[in-house]
N, C-alpha and C positions, 0 to 999 in steps of 0.2 A: 425154338429150346436152342438151336444151335448158333443163332442169331446175337442170343442173351450173354452167350456163354465166350461169344468171339469180341461182342462189346467188354464184356469183363476183363478179357484177356489183356485189348487196348488201351483199356484205363490203368491195369495195375505195367504195362508199361510206360506208359504217359507218368506216371507219378514216381517212376522207380529213374527217368531222365534228371538231366539237372544242369546247373554249373559253375564250379567251386574252382579255387586253385590250392594247388599245395606245392610244400616245396619239401623235398626230399634232403634230409640230412648234408648227404654232399654237397650239398649246394648252400645251405646256412653255414658252414665250415667257414667258407671263405670270407664271408659275413664278419666273422667274429661272436654269429649268434650260436644261441642252440634252438633244438628241437623243439617244441611246446610238446608238453607230456600229457595223455591221458587224452587227447584229442582223437577223436576216431576219423582214420582215412579212408579213401575209395580208392581204390590205385588206376591209375588213368588209362581208356584205350591205347592214348600216343603225347608226345608232348608237344604244347601249343609255339614251346620257342624257346630255343637254347643259345648260346655265343659258341658253338663249335657245330660245323659241316661233318657229313661223314654218314657212316652207318647211325640211324637210328637205336641200334638196337646196341650198338656199343660205341655210349660216348663219352669222349675223351674227358677229361680233365681241363674245367676252367681253367685259364691264362692267368698266369700269378699278377699281373697288372692291372686285370679287372675280374669282379665280382658279380657273376651272374644272378639273377633272379631267375628260379623258372618257373611257370606259369601253366595251368594244366584250364585246358579249356570247358572241359565237360565231364561228368560221371562218366561210368562204365554203362552202358544199354540192360543190362538183367543177367550177363555172363551167358554166350551162347544161344542165346533167341529162346529161356523157357520163357513159360508162358504165368500168370499169375499162383496156377497153383506147382508150381513145377521146382520152387525152390530156388529163385538163380539168386544165390550170395547171402554171406550169412546174414543173420539180422545185427540190429545196434540197439545196445543197450542204451534206453532213453534215459534211463535212472541211473545211470553211472556216475559215485561221486568222485572219482578224476576227471574234473573237469575245470574248464576254464572260467575264474570267474567273469558274473557279468559285466562288470566297471571295467575288463580290459576287452570286450568282444567289439570291435567297430559295427558300425551298422551295416546291414546286408544289399544296401543299394548299387555299391560301389562294382565297379570293373573288374574281371578276372584280376587284370593286371596291378591295379589299385588296391584287392585284398590280399593279393599273393607280396606288394611290397608291406601293406602293414602287419604280414603275419613275421616277417623277418621281424618288424621293428618290435612286435611286441614281447619277443619274448627277453627282451632287455628291462621292460618294465616287469616283466612276471619273474624277476631275482629277489623285488618284493615282498608278492602273494609265495613263494619256497622259501624266505626266510621266514616269516609268518606261522608256516608250517610245521616247523618244528617247535624243539624247547626253549628256542631263544627269542619267541613271540612279543615278548617284550622289546628285547633289544631292537629287533627290528622297525616294533613303531618311531624309536630315535635312531632311525639312521644316520650316520654324520653324513653334510656335504662331502665332496669332493675336495680337499684342500693343495694338493700340488699337481699341476697343470703339466698333462703333458706333453712333449714335441711330436706331430703326425706329419706326414706327406701325403699329397692329396692321393700317391696311391693307396694308400689306405681307406680310402673312404668312397676310391672309385667302383660305379656300378653300372652294368650297363645290364640292356633287355632286348629279347631279339620279336618281336611281332612273325609268329612263323604263316603270314598269311595265304601264302602263295601254294602250303599242303593242311595248313590248318580249316576247313570249310567252318566250323560252327564260328572257331574264333572271329573269321574276316564278316563273319555274317553281324556280330556285334560291330563292328565297328565300322560297318559299311554304310556312308550315306544314298541318299535316293542316286545320285550322279557318280556311285563307282568310285569315289574317292572315300576317305578318310574322316569322321565325325570330328571336325575340331575342338568340339567342346567336348567329347570323349579324352581326346587326345592332352588337353588341359590339364585335367583332369589328374590323370598319369603322370603327366609331368610334375606338378606342385608331390605328390606321392612321391616318386623316385626321391625330388630334392630334399624333402621332410625325411628319409628314408639315409639318405645321404648324411644330411646336420648330426640324426642322431647319430649314425656309426662314428663321425668324427669326435663328436660330444662323450662317446661310451668311455671309463675305463677301467669298463672289465672289470673291476672290484664290486662281488657282493655282498659288499659292506657298506659302501656309501649310498644316496638315492639318487637315482638318474634325473638328469634335467630335463625339464619339458623343451621342445621346441616347440616355436609359433610359424608363421608365414608372418612377416614383416612387410615387404613388397616384390613387387615382379615387373623388373627391366622389362623395356621394350622392347617387345617378339615380332618379327620380320620374317614373315613366311615368303621362302625365296621360291618356289614353284610349287604347284600341287602335287597333296602327300596320295598317292594314289593304295588301292586299298585289296589289290590284289599279286602283289609284288611285298617281296618282306623289307621290314621297317626296323630301323633301330636307333632304342635312345640311349644316351648312355652322360655320365657328368661325376664330376668329383668337387671336392673344396678346390675353389682358389684363393679367398681371402678372409681373414678372421681378424675381428675388433676387438673391443675386451668381452662382448657379450654378443656380436652380432656375428656371420657365419655367409660367404658369399659363395654359392653355387651358380657352377656355368652346365646346362643341358646341350647337348647337341642332339639336335635330331637326323639321321641322313637313310637316304632311300638310294640305292643305286636302278637307275633303267634298266628296264625290262631285259634291253639288248645287251643288256652287257657291257654299256659305253664307257668304259674306267676316266676316260676325259674328263668329262661334264662334273662336277662336281655334286659331289652326293650330299652334301649339308640341303637339308631343308630347311631348318628351324633351326633359331638357338635363342635360346634362353636365361636369364639371369636371375636367379631367386637372389633374397634377403630372409634369411631366419633367425630371429632372437631364441637367447635360454633362459628361458627363467628357472629359478629356483622348485620344485615340485609338492614342497609342503608351503612355503611362505610366500611364493608369487612373484618373489624381485628379481632383477637378472641377476642372471649370474655369467662369472668369470669363465670362457671355454675353451678347449685345447689349444695351442698355438700349433700354427703350420708352418711349416718348411717344406719351400719347393726343392725341388731336384732339379730337372728339365730344365732347359733354355725356355721352352713352352711355356712350362709353369713358373719361372721367375716370370716372365714378362705379361702371364695373367696377372700374378700378387703385385707388380708396379702397379699398373693399369686401374686395377679392382681398389689401390694404395690412394691412387693423383686421386681416384672418383670420390672417394671418403673424405678425403681432403676438401676437397672442392666444394661436397656438400654440406661441410663443418663451417665453409668459411665461407659462403653466401647466406647458412642460418646467421654467423654474427655479422654479415654488411645490413640484413633485413633488420637491422636492431638497432643501426641508427640510422643516417642520411636521410636527414628529415627536408634538406631542400631537395635534393634529387627527389624524393616520394612527392613532394608539391609539384615539383612539373611533371612528374610521371600523372600525377590523378589530370592534369590539363589536357596534356596528349590523349589519354583515355576517355573523356568528356567529350572530345572532339570527335574519336572515332567514334563513341557510344552514340552523338548526335548523327553519322552518316549512315550507321547499320538501320538507326529505328527508322531514317527516311521515307525507306519504302517500307516499312510497318504500318505506321501512321493512313501512305496511300493505301492500303487493304481497308483501317479501320474506319475513314474517312471519308474515302473515295471510292468502293473497292470495285466499280465499273470500271475507272480509270488505271485500274492496278495492273501490274505484266505481268501477262498469261502465260510466263515463261518463270513465275516463280511464287512459291506459296510459304506462306504461314508455318514458324516454326511449331506451334500447335497442333497444327492440322498435321503431323507426321507421327505424332505419341501411340506410345503401346503401351501395354500395363500387363502386367500378372501377380497376381500375390501366391504364397503357401503358406502353410503351417510347417514347420519343420520339425519331421520324426526322429525318431531313437535310431531310424535305418538309413538316416543321411550323416551320423553322427562320427569323428573321428576316434584316435585311441583315446583320445580325453575328454570326449563325453562332450563336445562340442560341431559346431558343423564347419569340415576343414574346408581351406579357400578353395581347393579346387573344385568343390562342387557348387561355390557360389561362382566362380570361373565359366563354369561348363551352361547354368541356365542364363549368367549373362550373357553369352558368346550366341545362347538359340534364339532371346530376345532379339538381340541386336540385328542379329540375321534375318529374324522375322520382318524389323521393322526398314529392315533395306529390299529383303523379296516385293514389301506393299511398297515402297516408293518409288524404286527403279521401275518396278514392273517385271521386271526377268531377272532369273536368278542370278546374285550378288555372287561375287568373287571376294574372298579374305583376304586379306594385306596384310593388316598386323591386330595388334594390342599396344597400346601405351603404356607407359609407366601404372602401378596400381599400387596404392597402400590400401594396407586393412589397418580403418582405422578403429572399428572397434568388433569384439566378439560377437557372433552366433552362437547361441545355445539351442538345445533341442526345445520345445516351444513355442520357438518366437515366432510371433507373424512378419515373416519377408515378402517385402512388396520391391518387386520390380520396376522400374519406371525409365521409358526407353522414348529417343526421339533421335531424327538427324539433325544434328548442332549446328553444319553446316556441309557445302557442296564446295570441291575445287575442279573448277572446269575450264581450268587454263590448258593445259594435254588433253586436245579432243579424241588422242588414240588411247589413255588413260585417266577417264575422270576416276574424281575422288568422292567415296561420300562417309562420311564420318559421324559415327551413331553413337552416342550416350546412352548409359544404362547405369542407373543411378538405384544402389538397394538401401534399402528403407530397413531399420528396427523398429518394427510399431507396438505398441504396447495401449492396448484399449482400454487396460485396468487404471491405468495411470493417465490417459490421455495426454499420450504420451510419442515419438515417433523420432529417432535420429538416423544421421547416415553410418552406413555401417561401411560402403564400399562405393566407387564412382569408375566405370571402368570405359575408356575410350577405342572404338572400333571401328580399324580403316576397309571400306570393302570399296571394289572396281565393277565392272562388266564387263562382260567377253567381248574382245573386238568383235566376232562374229555377229552381233547383234548391235553393235556401233553402224556395222554398215548396211545395215535393214533399216536404216534411221531412226532409232532411237536415237530419244533427248533426252536429256536430265536435267529437272528443274532446281533454280537456288532456289535457297530456304534464305527467310529474313523474319528478323523477331518482331514481334509484337509489345514488350514488355523490356523495360530497364535491364531488368535484371535477366531475360536471356540474355538481349545484349550483351552483357557483360561477362557471360557462359561463355559467350563464342569469342569475344576477345581475350580472356583467359585461356582457349586452346588454342587458338590461333599464335598467342605469343609465347606457350610452349612450344610449338611445332616449329619456331622460328619464322611465322610468314608476317608479322606485322615490323616493321621498318621502325 
């Protein structure tokens, strides 16, 4: 009997534990957002992170130029150690009517940081629901679009998050990889969620009579990891809008981590990411103009000029690609010569395998693949699979591909520019296909392994498959393993299509003359 009671008590304690995210109203206020009404909250046992230091019980107000998002990594554990029959806390009424509509709930798969960010963002979209609950329900269905654009500063959208890894054991455990570093895939998910929240804040006009805009990830610039990110030291990510076009918003995010020994002389920036979002009308789905941007500080003006010049260069290249027939012919001839050079070794593997170079391997022999059906728990606030989830899954497959190819743990260096070509919906059959596209062995102290991951949205009912995203990751290996005689093979294509993909990537990286 004693054993049964002990088991019952243990089960009760286990069921009352969990992970949640919570944003107190005092932290939503600097965002210009209102807390969601009617959603039951559990008081946390301690904050997972904040943007101020000092006594945890006396949290100072956030800086005026920085909007913090607060996350709680876990629920209370039953209150004072009460057992199953000791009433450890008040009950939750599961049938309570004052609950958020299901359409505004994001999925339950995501990290506590992503959940906290979406919680802050969702209050803007709840304006439509709140307006529809009153006497003007008919008017709410015909909410007008924003007609007058506002002028906002980067400071009005600036948002930061501090991961209190040094003091929060549960939060640290959620982000720790087997080598006591931060899981990069999980961090990519958070970066996308933070960038989306910043974009929503910039687009908001704080007018409950206009319908809010939808923002979607259009592209991500190259992200380069400057140094490993540890999981035993506090981490901070912060970002703001740097440039806006007619309907596009550029956002820069910096990931910083001070060395554990407190050396302030070293650069704390571990990673910089630039996201581009586009705004859509929530009713028509067409592109919509966004609020203008007025940079104030010298740094903000510099970033604005750089992104503006980049935008003009991109438009100019598009115009040049439409013409230039003669240049195109010369380019095709040069490309044909490079294709023949790349395919020469591959033909030896196919036709004379006994004579093939033992230090090389066919591209097709480096492939890995996984697939999944996109579940409702993986959706974002708009009901679609969000870009951070796709980057997360693509990175983990790329890491596995590099791991199997090298034979040692790879070290992530960068992810190249990513374009989000097609949306991915709940219920879609998603396939990720990866391969080692090529290796760069010129520098023996830092050989590079370039991994390509292609995401396909497959619809078996229609016998149709489309590319949603293509990701390119670059890895290297630790110097210690190279000293022990580790040798990395060259990758050669066996088909013209594989050779063409390699050439395209080399040209994008500036490796072709």
